[in-house]
C-alpha positions as CSV (number, residue, x, y, z in Angstrom):
1,M,31.0,22.6,55.3
2,Y,30.6,25.7,57.5
3,D,28.4,25.7,60.6
4,Y,26.2,28.8,60.3
5,G,24.3,28.2,63.5
6,E,20.8,29.4,63.9
7,C,19.0,32.2,62.0
8,H,19.1,35.6,63.8
9,N,15.6,36.3,62.5
10,C,13.6,33.2,63.4
11,G,15.9,30.8,65.2
12,T,15.7,28.0,62.6
13,R,18.9,26.1,61.9
14,I,20.6,27.5,58.8
15,E,21.6,25.2,56.0
16,E,24.4,25.6,53.5
17,R,23.4,26.0,49.9
18,R,24.8,27.4,46.7
19,V,23.1,30.7,45.7
20,K,23.3,33.5,43.2
21,Q,24.4,36.8,44.6
22,D,23.0,39.9,42.8
23,L,25.3,43.0,43.2
24,W,24.7,46.5,41.9
25,I,28.0,48.2,41.2
26,K,27.9,51.8,39.9
27,G,24.5,51.2,38.3
28,K,25.4,47.9,36.7
29,L,24.1,44.5,37.8
30,L,26.7,41.8,38.5
31,I,25.6,38.2,39.4
32,V,28.0,35.8,41.1
33,E,26.7,32.2,40.9
34,D,27.5,29.2,43.0
35,V,28.2,31.2,46.2
36,P,28.3,29.0,49.3
37,A,25.9,30.6,51.7
38,G,23.9,29.8,54.8
39,V,20.2,29.9,54.0
40,C,17.4,29.8,56.5
41,P,14.8,27.2,55.3
42,Q,12.1,29.0,57.3
43,C,12.4,32.7,56.5
44,G,15.0,32.7,53.7
45,A,17.6,34.9,55.4
46,R,21.0,34.4,53.8
47,V,24.5,34.8,55.3
48,V,28.1,34.1,54.1
49,N,31.1,33.4,56.2
50,A,34.1,35.9,56.2
51,D,36.2,34.0,53.7
52,V,33.3,33.9,51.1
53,G,32.6,37.6,51.8
54,H,36.3,38.5,51.1
55,R,36.2,36.4,47.9
56,I,33.1,38.3,46.7
57,L,34.8,41.6,47.4
58,D,37.8,40.4,45.4
59,I,35.5,39.5,42.5
60,I,33.8,42.9,42.6
61,A,37.2,44.7,42.8
62,H,38.5,42.9,39.8
63,H,35.3,42.1,37.9
64,K,36.5,43.7,34.6
65,E,39.5,41.2,34.6
66,Q,37.4,38.2,35.6
67,Q,36.3,35.6,33.0
68,K,32.5,35.9,32.6
69,V,30.5,32.7,32.5
70,R,27.9,34.4,30.3
71,T,26.0,37.7,29.8
72,I,22.3,37.9,30.2
73,A,19.7,40.5,29.2
74,V,17.3,41.6,32.0
75,P,13.9,43.2,31.3
76,V,13.2,46.3,33.4
77,F,9.6,47.4,34.3
78,S,8.3,50.6,35.8
79,F,6.0,50.0,38.8
80,S,4.2,53.3,38.2
81,R,3.5,52.5,34.5
82,A,2.4,48.9,35.0
83,S,-1.3,48.1,34.5
84,A,-3.1,46.5,37.3
């Protein structure tokens, strides 16, 4: 387990959790699940250590060759067209 220290935003001790990382690459949404990250339980700030960051970059660089876990459909809404 990695020691993330204290949150740079609020000073609360950061906890390690598994998160989903949403990435927009050339207009397409990619989601990487089960990413080990430090998450602040107070303000929600998230950080990853360098090794995890490099692995995410590798996944992005080779995402077409990676085996997908699944594909999902995501609804899109327009803020300006939404009724109040």
